[in-house]
ROMIDREN-758292 format. One record per residue: x, y, z of N, C-alpha, C in turn; residue in three letters. Coordinates in steps of 0.02 Angstrom, whole numbers, plus 50000, padded with zeros to 5 digits. Layout:
BEGIN
XYZXYZXYZala...
END
This chain:
BEGIN
457365013147193457475006547170457705006747094met457375009947050457505010546977458205013746969phe458405018547013459105021747007459535016247026ser459485012247075459945007647095460035002147044leu459524999747010459614995246954459974997746901leu459845004346879460225007546828461015008046849ile461125009546914461765010146944462165002846935tyr461794997746957462024990546956462244989446886arg461764990646837461874988746768462444992346740leu462504998846754463065003146734463735000646758leu463734998946824464354996046855464564989446827ile464124985146807464184978646782464554979346718ile464244984546672464414985546613465214988646606leu465334992546663465904995546666466464991846708leu466254985646729466724981746771467424980146732ser467334978146675468064977246643468484983546642pro468194989046638468574995346641468864996946707leu468414995446757468644996046828469274991246843leu469234985246820469774980946825470444983646790leu470294985946730470874988446686471154994046732leu470734999146757470985004546798471455002046854ala471224997046886471664993746941472354991446910leu472294987846856472914985646828473404991346796leu473054995946774473515002446753473795006046816leu473435006546867473675009246929474285004546952arg474204998246944474764993346969475434994346927ser475404997846868476034998846833476555003246876leu476285007646919476665011546961476695008947032ser476225004647046476255001747112475934994747112asn476384989747106476244983047094475764979447144lys475674983047202475214980347250474484981047227gln474384985447180473674985347152473524979247106tyr474014975847085473804969047048473824963047091arg474024963747152474064958547202473364957747235gln473154952047255472544951047292471854952847251arg471974951947188471384954347146470764950347166ile470844944247190470254940047208469804944047262ser470234947447308469784951447355469384956547329glu469684960047279469274964947242468624962347210arg468684956047194468024952347167467534949547214leu467674950747282467224948147338467514941947370gly468074939047351468344932547385468694935247447phe468374936547500468724937947563469134932047586phe469724933547614470224928047626469904922947672pro470014916947664469764911347713470434908347748lys470304906347808469734905447845469484911747876pro468884913147885468604919347916468024917847957cys467914921548011467364920648058466774924548028gln466154922048037465574925648011465204928948076gln464764933548057464294935748104464544941548148gly465034944748133465324950148172465184957548141gly465654961648151465674968148136466204969648082ile465964973548025466464975247968466484982847978val467124985347975467324991947975467714993747916val467464999147876467824999947811468145006947818his468795007347799469145014047805469535013847738ala469515019147698469835018847631470505017347626ala470885021947667471645022847662471975023947730ser472635025647726473035026547783472765031347835val472565037047815472355042447860471695039747901gly471255036447866470675034247896470765028447945glu471295023747929471485018747970471775021248034ile472215025848029472515029548092471905032648135ile471425036448099470945038948141470475034048172ala470395027948141469965023048176470255019248231leu470925019848244471195015848286470945016048356lys470835021948387470525021848454469775018148455pro469435019448406468745016448405468795008748395phe469245006648347469274998948336469554995348406val469984999448434470264996848498469724995448548glu469275000848551468674999548598468234994048572gln468144993048510467724987948482467994981148507leu468664980348494468984974148513468944972148587leu469044977748632468974976648704468244974948722ala467764978248694467034977248714466724970448680his466984968848626466734962848593467314957348583tyr467594954748640468124950248626467994944248594pro467334942248592467124935848558466744937248484asn466804942948473466484944248401467054945648353gln466904943248284467454944748238467364952048213ala467934955948219467984962148192468414963048129val468124964848075468464964148013468554972047993thr469154973047971469384980247946469524979547872val469084983347833469324982447765469634989447742thr469974989547690470294995747650470144995147578thr470345000347541470314999547472471065000947440phe471505004147479472155004947452472695000547476thr473204998847447473674993947474474034997547529pro474115004547534474495007947591474025007047645thr473335007947646472905007147700472915000647724gly472944995647685473044988647701473624986547744ser474214989847720474834988647766474764991847825glu474444997747829474325001247896473944997147942gln473314994647915472864990447951473254984447981ala473694981047945474034975447969474504977148023lys474874982848015475374985348058475034987348130lys474474990148125474154992848183473774987048226ile473404982948191472954977648222473214970848211phe473634969148166473894962648167473414957348155gly473474952248198472994946248194472364947448234glu472334953348268471734954848312471094955448270arg471194957748209470514958548166470634954548100val470114953248071470124950248003470244956247957gln470584955347905470734960347859470734958447785his470444962647740470454961347672470274967947633gly470334967747566470034973847531469304973047526phe468964979047528468264979647509468234978747436leu467734974347412467704972647343467414978847299pro467474978247236467214983047190466434983047199leu466114988647191465444988647206464954987147146asp465124980047135464784976647080464454971847112ile463754970247093463324966147118463564958847139phe463904955247093464084949447110464664948647160pro465104953847159465674954547202465454956147270cys465004960847279464794962847346464364956747375thr463944953647334463574948147356463944942547383gln464524941147352464954936447375465324938047434leu465504944547446465844947347503465384946147565phe464794947947558464274947347615464154940347631leu464074936647581463954928847593464554926347635ser465164927947618465644924647657465784927447731arg465574933647742465654936447812465004935947849leu464414937147821463784936547849463794941747916lys463954947847905464064952347965463354954647996pro463494956348061462854959048095462784966548083lys463374970048072463374976848065463984978548017leu463864983247973464404986147925464444993147939val465104995847950465205002747972465595005547913ile465365011247886465765014847838465905021547867phe466445024347843466765030947871466715036547824met466565042347845466645049247810466145049147753glu466435049047689466035049747636466035043547593thr466185037847625466235031247586465505028747575glu465245030047517464555027747498464595022447436leu464425016347454464475011347404463785008647397trp463365011747350462665010747339462415003647336pro462744999247295462514992447281462674988647348ser463264989547382463424985347439462964987847501leu462804994047504462364996947555461604994147547ile461414994147486460724991547471460694983847489ala461294980047476461224973247486461244972147569gln461574976047597461584975947670460904976847703cys460544982047679459834983647697459394977947684ala459474974947614459034969447599459134962847645asn459764961747670459854956247711459764958347791arg459564964347801459334967147871460044967147912gln460554968747879461194969747910461154976947937ile461344978447997461354985348019461914989447987lys461804995947978462175000547937462335006447977leu462965008147988463135014448021463705018247982leu463595024647974464065028947942464365032848000leu465035032748011465325036448066465815042248039ile465905047148084466315052248062466135055548000asn465475055447984465175058147925465395064747903gly465655065247847465945071647815465645073247748arg465405078547741465105080247677465215087647661leu465725089147624465835096047611465295099347558ser465335105547553464895108847506465015106847436lys465685105347415465845103447348465595096247337lys465715092247385465465084247383464725084947372ser464365088647413463605088547416463355090747349met463715095547310463445097747248463525092747198lys464095088747199464275083247156463735077647165ser463585076047231463105070447244462405072947221tyr462235079147223461625081347205461415080547132gln461935079247096461795078347022461575070547017lys461725066547064461445059347059461025057047129ile460575063747141460185063047205459745057147206asn459445054147147459025049047148459345042547166ala460065042147170460435036447190460625037347262leu460955043447276461235044847335460745045147398ile460155049547387459735050147442459505043947473thr459225039047433459075032547450459575028547493pro460215028747460460795025947494460865028547567thr460845035147579460945038347644460445035547691leu459785034447662459235032947703459185025247720asn459705021547690459725014547715460145013747774arg460525019147788460915019047853460405018547916phe460535015147962460245015448028460385021748062asp460965024148055461225030548084461765033048050lys461735039748041462365043748020462625048248074ile463235046748094463565051248147464035055748110leu463905062348119464275067448080464775071048127cys465245073948092465825076848122465665083248154gln465165087348124465075093648151464385096848122ser464205101748146463535105148127463495105848056gln464055108348018464005109447950463905102947914asp464285098247927464195091947896463495088747908asn463235089747966462525087047982462005090447933tyr462065097147930461625101147891461735098947810glu462335098047792462415095647720462085089047710asn462135083947757461835077647747461015078847743phe460775082747788460075084047789459845087047711leu460275091547695460075094847624460135089347568gln460615084747576460625079547527460055074847531leu459585075247575459045070347583458985065947640gly459555065547678459505061247735459025063547787ala458575059147819458085061247866458335062547935thr458105067847964458355070648022458465065448079pro457955060748087457985056148144458525051148137asn458845050648077459435046148076460095049748078arg460125056048088460755059948087460855062648157cys461455061748172461715065348245462385068148235glu462545073048283463265075248283463685071248335ile464175068548318464545064748365465245067048375ser465485071748342466205074348340466595070448295gly467265072348298467705069848244468185064948274asn468145058348245468575052848269469315055248266leu469485059048223470265059848208470535064448261lys470095067348311470315070148373470575065348426phe470345058848415470465054248467471165050548452asp471645054148435472315050948427472655050948491leu473065045048492473465044448558474185042348531thr474695044048583475385041548563475475035548604ile475555029448571475745022948600476475021448608asn476565016348643477305014848662477675012948589gln477355009348548477605008348487477865014348442ala477435018948445477635025148413478285028448441thr478285028248511478845031448547479475027748534leu479425020648531480005015748519480225017348441asp479815018248398480035019748333480325027348327lys480055031748360480345038048359481105037448391ala481175033648436481895033548467482295029748417gln482095025348378482435021348327482635025948271gln482185030048249482325034948194482795040048217leu482785042448281483205047848298483955045848300gln484095039548297484765037548294485005038548224gln484685040048175484985040848108485115049048100phe484815052648146484875060348135485425063148178leu485735068548150486295071748185485995075848248pro486395077448299486185080948349486275088248335glu485915092848371485935100148363485815103648292asn485405099248252485215102248188484465103848188arg484165109548178483485110448168483155106648117pro482515104148123482285099248077481595102648055val481525102747991480865104547956480605098447922trp480005096347945479625090547914479105092547867leu479165090847801478595092147756478285085547741val477715084747762477415077847762476795077447709ala476685071047690476125068847653476115073247587ser476695074147551476705078447493476425074447433thr476095078447393475865077547322476275080047271his476225077647207476555081147147476445088747153glu476925092447146476945099947155477125102747219gly477005098447274477095100847333477905101047348asp478215095747323478965095547332479375101247298glu479105103147242479435109547208479325115447250glu478785116447278478645122347319479105121847377ile479115116247411479445115147478480215116147460ala480535113347406481235113647394481395120547381leu480985123947340481195131147329481175135647394lys480635134047441480675137347499481275136147545ala481495129547544481995126947578482655130147565phe482755132147495483345135847471483365141947513lys482815145447517482785152247543482905152047624gln482615147047646482635146247729483375144647748val483725140447701484415137847719484855143947716lys484685149547683485205155047685485235158147756asn484715158047791484695160147861484865154747913gln484695148347895484775142447943485185136947902phe485825138147897486155133847849486235125947876pro486095125447939486115117847963485445114847962thr484925118147939484255115147938484205109147896leu483895104247924483825097747886483065097247872leu482925095947812482305094847780482095087547778leu481595085147817481365078547805480735078647759ile480755075147708480205075147652479925068347653leu479245068847655478905061647655478295062247606val478385059647547477885058747493477405055147521pro476715056447495476115053747512476045045447482arg476285045047421476235038747390476845035347374his476975029247391477635026347375477845025547304pro477355025547258477565025447189477985031847168glu477965037347208478225043047193478905043747229arg479105038847269479765039847300480405041047263phe480485037347203481025038547157480965044847126lys480465046747101480325053447069480545058947117gln480315058847180480465064347231481195064047242val481465058247249482305058547263482655061447197ala482425060547144482725064347080482605071447085ser482005072947100481925080647108482385084047151leu482435080747215482935083747267483595084347237cys483865079447201484475079647169484555085047119leu483975085647074484015090647021484005097747053asn483765098547112483825105147142484495106147180his484975101347169485685101847192485665100647274his485235097347300485335095647374485545088647377phe485955087647431486235081347456485675077447484ser485675070647485485105067247499485315060947538leu484955059247593484965052647625484295049447622ala484255042947614483585039747610483485034847668lys482915035547695482815030347762482765023947739arg482655021347678482555014847662483275012347652ser483765016147652484485013747646484775013247715glu484385015747763484655016447830485365019947836glu485455025347796485995029547796485945034847847thr486515035647884486625040047938486585047347908gln486135051447926486165058447904486685062147947val487165065347904487735069147942487705075947914ile487895077747847487855083847820487325084147764glu487045079447751486495079847702485965084747716gln485805087247654485205092647665484595089747679asp484385084647647483725081347647483785074547668ile483295072247711483165065547731482475063347703trp482525058747645481855056747615481615050647652leu481035051547687480675045747715480305041447665leu480665036947634480415032347577480195026047609asp479835025747664479605019847699478845020647714thr478535015847730477815016247752477745015347833leu477245019247856477095017847930477485021447984gly477925026147957478425029248002478235036548010glu477785039347984477685046847983477515049348051leu477015045548083476765047548147477395047748198met477815043848200478425043448242478915049748226ala478915051348161479405056748137479135063148153thr478475064148169478245070748194478615073048257phe478795068448300479125068848362479805072448348ser480125071348295480865073548284480845080348258leu480295083348240480365089448204480255095748245ala480545100748227480465107648255479885110848227asp479735109848166479295113148121478915108048070leu478335108948065477955103648020477545107547967val477575105647905477125107947860476755101947829thr476105102347819475675096947794475635097847722met475785092747677475695092747605474935092247585gly474815092847518474135092647493473735098947502gly474035103547531473705110047552473885115647503ser474245114247455474415118947402474095118447341phe473615113747335473275112547266472605109847282ser472265106847241471525103947244471435098547289his472055095047321471955089947361471525090947426ile471665096547450471305098547511471625097247580gly472245095747576472675095047645472605088147671gly472995087447720473015081447764472995083647835his472885077747875472695079447946473145083147982asn473045089348013473545093348050473605090648117pro473105086548143473045084448211473565079748230leu473895075948186474445071848200475045075548228glu475335080648191475865084148223475655088348285pro475015090348293474755094348346474745089548407ala474685082848400474735078348456475455079648488leu475905080748445476645081048472476825087948490phe476375092448491476435099748512476905103348463lys476855101648392477265105148346476975110848311lys477415115848295477165121448259477015118148196ala476435120748163476225118348105476025124048052ile476315122847989476115127247935475745123647881ile475205126347851474785122947799474705127747745val474585124747685474475129147633473795131747628gly473565135447575472895139147573472315134147574pro472395128147547471805123947531471785117947585asn471445119147636471305113447689470545111547689met470305110847631469575110147627469315103447652ser469825099047661469645092547690469485093247769asn469725098947794469735099147865469495105947892phe468885107347865468655114947873468565115747953val468215110947984468035111348054468695111948098glu469165107048082469745107048121470145114348114met470115116348047470475122448041470125128548079met469545128248078469175134048114469395133548185gln469315127948216469535127448291470275129348296gln470695126748258471455128448266471555135648258leu471265139048203471345145848191471095150148252gln470495147748271470135151748330470585151748397gln470965146148400471415146548460472135148048440his472255151148382472935153348363473425147348367his473225142548334473645135448343473925133448279ala473885137148221474105135448159474305140648120ile474735140248075474875145448024474685143347957thr474255147047922473905145147857474205150447810gln474455148547754474695152947708474115155947665leu474205162347635473625164447595473615161747525pro472995162047497472915159547428473305164447377ser473605160547331473855163147272473545159447211val473645162347150473435159347088473885152347084thr473505146847059473855140747051474415140547009asn474475144646964475025145246914475645148146942ser475575151646997476125155747029476395151647087asp476745146347085477035142647133477605146147173lys477935150747140478435154347168478245158647231asp477545160947228477295164847276477165160047333lys476895153747320476875148647373477515147747411his478055146747369478695145347404478945151247445ser478825157047418479025163647460478685164347522gln477975163147518477615162747576477795158047627ala477905151847605478135146047644478795147447677leu479205149947642479905152147666479845156647724ala479475162047713479335167647759479085164947821ser478575160447819478265157747882478725153147919ala479095149347884479615144147912480135148047946ala480425153947915480935157847944480665161348005ile480075164048013479815167548065479695162548128ala479555156348112479455152248172480135149748195leu480625148048151481325145748169481675152048206leu481555157448186481885163448227481565164048293glu480925162748301480535163548363480325157148390asn480775154048429480625147448455480085147648508gln480025152848546479475154148598478805154548559gln478735157648504478105158048464477945150948437gln478475147148418478395140648382478105135948441ala478445136248499478205132248554477465133548575gln477265140048580476595142148601476115139248545leu476335139748477475825137448426475755129848434leu476245126248450476225119248459475775117648520gly475895120748574475555120048637474715120948625glu474615126348595473865127248583473575123148529gln473945119848486473695115148439473545109448481ala473985107148525473905101348567473255102348611his473135107848640472545109448677471935108348635gln471935110348574471325109448530471225102448531val471735098048515471615090648513471255087548572val471555089448634471365086748690470635088548703met470475094548691469775097548709469225094048665ala469415091148605468885088348563468885080848565asn469215077848606469175070148609468545067748638gln468375061148615467785058748645467295055248589gly467455056748530467045054148476466995046048476ala467515043148487467585035448490467065032848538ser467015035548591466585032848647465855033948622ala465635038948593464955040248571464845036048516gln465295034748473465215030248419465125022248442thr465555021148485465375014248517464715013448554leu464435018548582463785018348614463275016748556ala463345020348504462895018548443462925011548424glu463565008648418463625001948396463254997748442val463334998648511462964994548558462164995048550lys462005000548538461275001448529461054998248467ala461434998048414461234994748350461154987748354leu461694984048392461684976948392461454974548452ile460994978548485460634976348546461154973048602asn461714976548611462114973648668461814973848737asp
END
């Protein structure tokens, strides 16, 4: 309790800085200065009370939650289901996927008056957090109000555990306020126990991110996007890129085009505020460019920049080869299961620390190509390794097809976490 009081006091003292950080972020993305009232706890009205709140930080988590939330909506048609996010892109994705079927708003800053107001407006029966989303003040208030708490798809890497151990006096009580912690894997389960979670509240449920499906809307979107692309050109999709990834990919692309001159590169930056920067980088490398936002037909251009939101999943279906960004630096990679769902051959960089268990399974089944580690300062080696891997798969279509088929089999074999998570929800709210 003493640690929580110190935390609350510290957060209150820092609250002007937290708001300033949001405003500074808004300089590059104006959406961060919109709906500020929601950050302060003023959940949009009118809203239904007494239901279930599900929090997912951003786009990837929202996509992963879709099968589970769909099951919630089907099983509790008369309950208010509220989906919260923290990023504007996550918000847009939530609106796109669920529309008016859920209540939606930003989760407030973890400041006592803001979280108190949020809970007073919604009065939920159950609040569900995902992966490593730990909000000590909000979680403590839920426990004090006897609101059930569930952590789903629990993920705790060794690196995160070591960071949390430095504030163990705050984090361990926070974990033990959850009624149940559902972990992705045995490794994550053991890490939660090592951090101080009691064994009786932890279970292994599997990973919700395996429960992906391809719906009709995605198929329709893929058909729409296909109309912009030329026929009979091989397509390499480099997805969810961060700063530094594009430089590596563009240098690799130059090498690959020497052997495959008709190859089209589809480039998808992770954050919309970087769209213009990435477009300039492509031109600086002397590539011709078409932009999705301009609805330009791709004819002979080298690169198609997907500078729109919510279209990446459909774009996977258009590719012959996929590389996931965020895996060449400290980011730790992005979800390789999305292209696997479409049976695509996948290449990732050396750092996939966000997806350790997934990578173990994919590698065990020879279902992914991971590049070797190099020193961070030597990006040319990253580019050379990426180019070599891409050329090998483009030259051997049978091997690329096998890689994609085996990746798809891994996804199918691991589905079912959504159903187990729903069963825990039923138990907690005495259905």
